[in-house]
C-alpha positions in Angstrom: 53.3 4.4 4.4 52.3 4.0 0.5 55.8 3.9 -1.6 55.9 4.7 -5.4 57.8 1.9 -7.1 59.1 1.4 -10.7 58.4 -1.8 -12.0 60.5 -1.3 -15.2 63.6 -0.4 -13.6 65.6 -2.1 -10.5 66.1 -0.1 -7.4 69.4 -2.2 -6.8 71.2 -3.2 -9.8 74.0 -5.4 -9.7 77.5 -4.3 -10.8 76.9 -6.4 -14.0 73.7 -5.6 -15.4 73.3 -3.6 -18.4 71.9 -0.2 -18.4 68.1 0.1 -19.9 68.5 1.4 -23.7 65.5 3.8 -23.1 65.8 5.6 -19.9 69.2 7.1 -18.9 70.8 5.8 -15.6 68.5 3.2 -15.3 68.8 -0.7 -15.2 65.4 -3.0 -16.9 64.0 -5.2 -15.0 62.4 -8.4 -16.6 59.2 -6.4 -16.6 60.4 -3.8 -18.7 58.0 -2.5 -21.1 55.5 -4.6 -20.0 52.0 -3.3 -18.1 52.1 -0.3 -15.7 55.0 1.1 -15.2 54.4 2.7 -12.0 53.2 0.9 -8.5 52.1 2.2 -5.2 52.7 -0.3 -2.3 51.0 0.0 1.0 49.6 -2.1 4.0 46.0 -1.3 4.6 45.0 -1.1 8.4 45.4 -5.0 8.7 48.6 -5.5 7.5 47.7 -6.8 4.0 50.2 -5.9 1.6 48.5 -4.0 -1.2 49.5 -2.9 -5.0 48.1 -0.3 -7.4 49.6 0.1 -10.8 49.6 3.3 -12.9 51.1 4.3 -16.4 51.9 8.0 -15.3 54.5 8.2 -12.1 51.9 11.6 -11.0 49.1 9.3 -10.7 50.7 7.6 -8.7 52.6 9.8 -6.4 48.9 11.4 -6.1 47.4 8.2 -5.3 50.4 6.9 -2.7 49.2 10.5 -0.9 45.7 10.1 -0.8 46.1 6.6 0.5 48.8 8.2 3.3 46.2 10.9 4.2 43.6 8.4 4.5 45.1 5.9 6.2 46.4 8.6 9.2 42.5 9.9 9.2 41.4 6.1 9.4 39.1 6.8 6.7 40.9 4.5 4.3 38.8 2.4 1.5 39.5 -1.1 0.3 39.6 -0.4 -3.5 39.4 -4.2 -4.1 35.9 -3.8 -2.0 34.3 -1.2 -4.4 34.6 -3.9 -7.3 31.2 -5.4 -5.6 28.7 -4.6 -8.0 25.5 -2.6 -7.0 23.1 -5.6 -7.7 25.1 -7.6 -5.2 25.2 -4.9 -2.4 21.5 -4.1 -3.0 20.4 -8.2 -2.5 22.6 -7.6 0.7 20.6 -4.8 1.5 17.5 -6.2 0.7 18.0 -9.6 2.6 19.0 -7.7 5.7 16.7 -5.2 5.9 13.4 -5.1 8.0 10.2 -4.6 5.4 6.6 -5.4 6.2 5.3 -8.3 3.5 3.9 -5.2 1.5 6.9 -3.1 1.4 9.1 -5.9 0.4 6.8 -7.1 -2.8 7.1 -2.8 -3.6 11.2 -2.8 -3.1 11.5 -6.4 -5.3 8.8 -4.7 -7.9 11.3 -1.4 -7.7 14.5 -2.9 -8.0 13.5 -5.3 -10.9 11.7 -3.0 -12.9 13.6 0.4 -12.1 16.7 0.0 -10.2 18.8 -2.8 -11.5 18.1 -2.5 -15.0 20.2 1.1 -15.3 22.3 0.9 -12.1 22.9 -3.4 -10.9 25.8 -3.9 -13.2 28.1 -1.3 -12.3 30.9 -1.3 -9.6 29.7 -0.3 -6.8 32.6 2.4 -6.2 32.1 3.7 -9.6 29.3 6.0 -9.0 29.0 9.6 -8.7 26.7 11.9 -7.8 26.0 13.1 -11.5 25.2 9.2 -12.2 22.3 9.1 -9.9 21.1 12.3 -11.2 21.0 11.2 -14.6 19.3 8.3 -13.2 16.6 10.4 -11.4 16.3 12.6 -14.4 15.6 9.2 -16.6 13.0 7.4 -14.1 11.0 10.7 -14.4 9.9 10.5 -17.5 8.1 6.6 -16.3 7.4 6.9 -12.4 5.3 10.0 -10.7 7.3 12.0 -8.7 6.2 10.6 -5.5 7.1 6.9 -6.6 10.8 8.3 -8.2 11.1 9.4 -4.6 10.6 6.0 -2.8 12.3 4.0 -5.4 15.1 6.4 -4.8 15.2 6.3 -1.1 16.2 2.4 -1.6 19.0 3.8 -3.9 20.1 5.5 -1.1 19.7 3.1 1.5 21.8 0.7 -0.7 24.8 3.0 -1.2 24.5 3.9 2.7 25.4 0.1 3.1 28.5 0.4 0.9 29.6 3.6 2.9 29.2 1.8 6.1 30.6 -1.3 5.0 33.7 1.0 3.9 33.2 0.2 0.1 33.0 3.6 -1.1 33.9 6.9 0.8 30.9 9.1 0.4 27.1 8.8 -0.5 26.7 9.7 -4.2 23.1 10.1 -3.4 24.1 13.3 -1.8 22.8 16.5 -3.4 20.9 15.0 -5.8 17.7 16.8 -6.7 14.4 15.2 -7.0 11.3 16.8 -8.7 9.1 18.6 -6.6 5.9 16.4 -5.3 2.8 17.6 -7.2 0.6 19.5 -4.5 -2.6 17.5 -5.6 -5.4 17.7 -2.7 -7.1 14.5 -2.0 -10.9 15.5 -3.4 -13.4 12.8 -1.4 -15.6 11.2 -3.4 -19.7 12.5 -3.3 -21.9 9.7 -1.1 -24.0 9.8 -4.4 -20.6 8.0 -5.8 -20.2 5.5 -3.3 -23.5 4.6 -3.3 -23.3 4.0 -7.0 -20.2 2.2 -7.2 -21.7 -0.4 -4.4 -24.8 -0.8 -6.4 -23.1 -1.7 -9.3 -21.3 -4.3 -7.3 -22.2 -7.9 -7.6 -23.8 -9.2 -5.2 -20.7 -11.0 -3.3 -18.9 -7.6 -3.5 -21.3 -5.4 -2.5 -20.9 -5.3 1.6 -17.2 -5.1 0.4 -17.6 -1.6 -1.1 -19.8 -0.9 2.0 -17.7 -1.7 4.7 -14.2 0.1 2.8 -16.7 3.5 3.1 -17.8 2.6 7.0 -14.2 1.5 8.0 -11.9 3.3 6.3 -9.7 -0.6 5.9 -7.2 -0.8 3.2 -8.0 -3.0 0.2 -5.8 -6.0 1.7 -7.2 -5.3 4.9 -10.4 -6.0 3.9 -9.4 -9.0 1.6 -7.9 -10.7 4.7 -10.7 -10.4 6.7 -11.7 -13.6 8.7 -14.7 -14.2 10.3 -13.3 -14.3 14.0 -12.4 -10.5 13.7 -16.3 -9.4 13.5 -17.7 -8.6 16.5 -21.2 -8.2 15.8 -22.3 -7.4 19.3 -20.0 -4.4 20.2 -20.2 -3.6 16.4 -16.6 -3.7 15.6 -13.8 -5.2 13.5 -10.7 -6.2 14.4 -7.6 -5.4 11.8 -4.7 -8.1 12.4 -3.7 -9.1 8.7 -3.9 -8.2 4.9 -3.2 -10.5 2.1 -1.0 -9.3 -0.1 -1.1 -10.6 -3.7 3.0 -10.7 -5.5 3.5 -10.1 -9.0 4.2 -13.7 -8.9 3.1 -16.7 -6.8 0.0 -16.8 -4.8 -1.1 -14.9 -2.4 -0.7 -14.7 1.2 -1.9 -13.9 4.8 0.8 -11.1 6.5 1.1 -8.3 9.3 -0.9 -5.2 8.2 1.2 -2.1 7.1 2.6 -0.8 10.1 2.2 -1.8 14.3 -0.2 1.4 14.3 -3.0 -0.6 11.5 -3.5 -3.1 14.5 -6.6 -1.6 15.6 -10.1 -2.2 16.7 -12.5 -0.1 14.4 -16.0 0.9 15.5 -18.6 0.1 12.4 -21.9 1.9 12.0 -25.3 -0.2 12.7 -25.9 -0.2 9.2 -22.5 -1.4 8.0 -22.5 -4.1 10.5 -26.6 -5.1 9.1 -25.2 -5.4 5.5 -22.2 -7.6 6.5 -24.8 -9.6 8.4 -26.9 -9.8 5.5 -24.1 -10.5 3.3 -22.7 -13.8 5.4 -26.3 -14.9 5.2 -26.3 -15.0 1.4 -22.5 -15.8 0.8 -21.0 -17.6 4.1 -17.6 -17.1 4.8 -15.3 -19.1 3.0 -12.3 -21.5 4.2 -9.0 -20.4 1.8 -6.1 -23.1 1.9 -3.5 -19.8 2.0 -0.1 -19.5 3.5 -0.2 -17.6 6.7 3.0 -15.3 7.0 1.7 -12.8 10.3 4.4 -14.5 12.5 7.7 -12.2 11.4 9.3 -15.2 11.7 9.6 -17.3 8.5 10.1 -20.6 10.5 6.9 -19.8 11.8 4.9 -19.7 8.3 2.3 -22.2 7.5 -0.4 -22.5 5.3 -4.2 -23.0 7.0 -7.8 -22.6 6.1 -8.6 -19.1 6.4 -12.2 -18.3 7.0 -11.9 -15.5 4.7 -15.1 -13.0 4.8 -15.0 -11.9 0.8 -13.5 -14.2 -1.6 -13.8 -13.9 -5.5 -16.8 -15.8 -7.3 -14.7 -19.1 -7.0 -14.0 -18.8 -3.1 -10.3 -17.8 -3.3 -8.4 -14.7 -1.8 -9.7 -11.8 -4.0 -5.9 -10.9 -5.7 -5.0 -7.2 -6.5 -4.6 -7.4 -10.0 -8.0 -9.4 -10.6 -9.8 -7.0 -8.7 -7.9 -3.8 -10.7 -10.5 -5.1 -13.4 -13.2 -5.9 -11.0 -13.1 -2.0 -10.1 -12.6 -0.5 -13.5 -16.3 -2.4 -14.4 -17.9 -0.9 -11.5 -16.8 2.5 -12.6 -18.4 2.0 -16.0 -21.4 0.6 -14.4 -21.8 3.2 -11.8 -21.3 6.4 -14.1 -24.3 5.2 -16.3 -26.2 5.0 -13.4 -25.2 8.2 -12.2 -25.9 9.9 -15.7 -29.5 7.9 -15.8 -29.7 9.9 -12.1 -28.8 13.2 -13.0 -31.0 13.2 -16.2 -33.6 12.5 -14.1 -33.0 15.5 -11.7 -32.6 17.6 -14.3 -35.9 17.1 -15.8 -37.5 17.5 -12.7 -35.4 20.7 -12.0 -36.4 22.1 -15.2 -40.4 21.3 -14.4 -39.8 23.2 -11.0 -38.8 26.6 -13.2 -35.0 25.9 -12.5 -34.9 27.7 -9.5 -31.3 29.5 -8.8 -29.1 27.0 -6.6 -30.8 24.0 -7.1 -29.7 22.8 -10.5 -28.2 19.3 -10.1 -24.7 18.2 -10.3 -23.5 15.6 -12.5 -21.1 12.9 -10.3 -19.2 10.7 -12.0 -16.4 8.0 -10.7 -13.3 10.2 -11.1 -10.9 8.5 -13.8 -8.0 7.9 -11.3 -10.1 6.2 -8.7 -9.1 3.5 -6.5 -10.6 1.5 -3.9 -8.3 3.7 -1.5 -10.9 6.5 -2.4 -13.3 4.6 -0.2 -11.1 5.0 2.6 -10.2 8.6 1.9 -14.3 9.0 1.6 -14.6 7.5 5.4 -11.7 10.0 6.6 -13.7 13.0 5.5 -16.8 11.8 6.8 -15.2 11.6 10.1 -13.1 15.2 9.8 -16.6 16.9 8.8 -18.0 15.5 12.1 -14.9 16.9 13.7 -13.3 14.2 14.9 -9.8 14.8 16.4 -6.4 14.2 14.1 -5.6 11.8 16.6 -9.3 9.7 16.3 -8.7 10.0 12.4 -5.2 8.3 12.6 -6.2 5.7 15.3 -8.8 4.4 12.6 -7.5 4.5 9.5 -4.3 3.2 11.4 -1.4 5.6 10.3 2.0 5.1 11.9 1.8 9.1 12.6 -0.6 11.8 13.4 1.8 14.0 10.7 0.7 11.3 8.0 -3.0 11.8 8.8 -2.6 15.7 8.9 -0.4 15.7 5.7 -2.9 13.7 3.7 -6.1 15.1 5.1 -5.3 19.0 6.4 -7.3 21.0 3.8 -10.5 19.0 4.6 -10.6 20.3 8.2 -13.0 23.0 8.7 -12.3 26.5 9.0 -11.4 27.0 12.6 -11.8 30.5 13.2 -15.2 30.6 14.2 -14.6 27.7 16.5 -11.2 29.7 17.9 -13.5 33.0 18.4 -16.1 31.2 20.2 -13.3 28.9 22.6 -12.2 32.0 23.7 -15.5 34.1 24.6 -16.6 31.4 26.2 -13.8 31.3 28.8 -13.4 35.3 29.2 -17.2 35.5 29.7 -17.0 33.3 32.9 -14.6 35.7 34.5 -15.9 39.4 34.4 -13.1 40.9 35.3 -11.4 39.6 31.5 -15.1 41.1 30.1 -14.1 44.5 28.3 -16.7 47.3 28.0 -18.5 47.7 24.7 -17.9 51.3 22.5 -19.7 54.0 23.8 -22.8 55.4 22.2 
């Protein structure tokens, strides 16, 4: 039971003690006038004596009552544990969480740039929901809603660790409102744009872009593709690893993004022919790189990986360096597309400008990335009526819902297909066929 004590006055004075000059009927202790007067004393669930000091009696009484209630309900929180900083709890969470290599890089970047600078040095027990709402508002000025939601999930997970470790009574992220995600539908690149990007690429990168559009492999999966993962006889590519390029340090080989990302992808003959021609002119290079594909760090090792695609110096392609290459590809492709449009437009004029035949100017979208070639691949599968399950399997999505949420607007209108399906079943059973209207 929590008890409130007056530290300035004796509970059991001696007959020889002199009365207090400031408080009638009281006898001063040696601590009279020093520090906070009221002290709450109790034993925690482990039997350890605890003391908390307060300036006002009302504050001490309220705290004693709260502690008694928490002890009785089994919800007691040790206030000293709440003094650990958000950063310290965050590091415990980060070190204990099971993340893939690419996710770990994103977590480290988010903590370093957007979370720790604002929340890191505060005591974990000192946060209110309004504090987290303020952080969300501040970060929404510099982060896209989708990115902010990911960062918010990290903050929530850190507070969840503190809640489970009985450092805080509740998770202050509960009730926080996030900016709604924009309803942006993916617009696949036109085939003319894909071709222009491939044509704009230097020779040693051309097959990389063609394969990206023909296989749907992620950027890191393409950068990490080894010669032994290509089966020219069967026309397939095995995805078993990816290259991760951290902000600091050297690139390394890592497992694919998810368990479902381990897959074997059938590739069109034209793309396999382009890949064979690439390897004939630019043979796979042995690159000294750390292999972290085993989830056990003790098994990580450096080895000579026989990479199919490297930079012009025969090194693993870095994400940041590729961004510059891609930007240049976009500029070159746009010039070529503009020239193609000028030629097509003049031809259209010479033919008397026929209706519904005016050529469209295609350009590389300003926000396009290598990932848009993956979207292009998905759109081709969908256009040719591949099932959700097949598209998910080819892309290596963790769940069909991810595929649907990303590409549902690309699936063709199924009304006619539905009518045809029911009509086919009904027509096979005469009793199910209803007579038409009388004429």
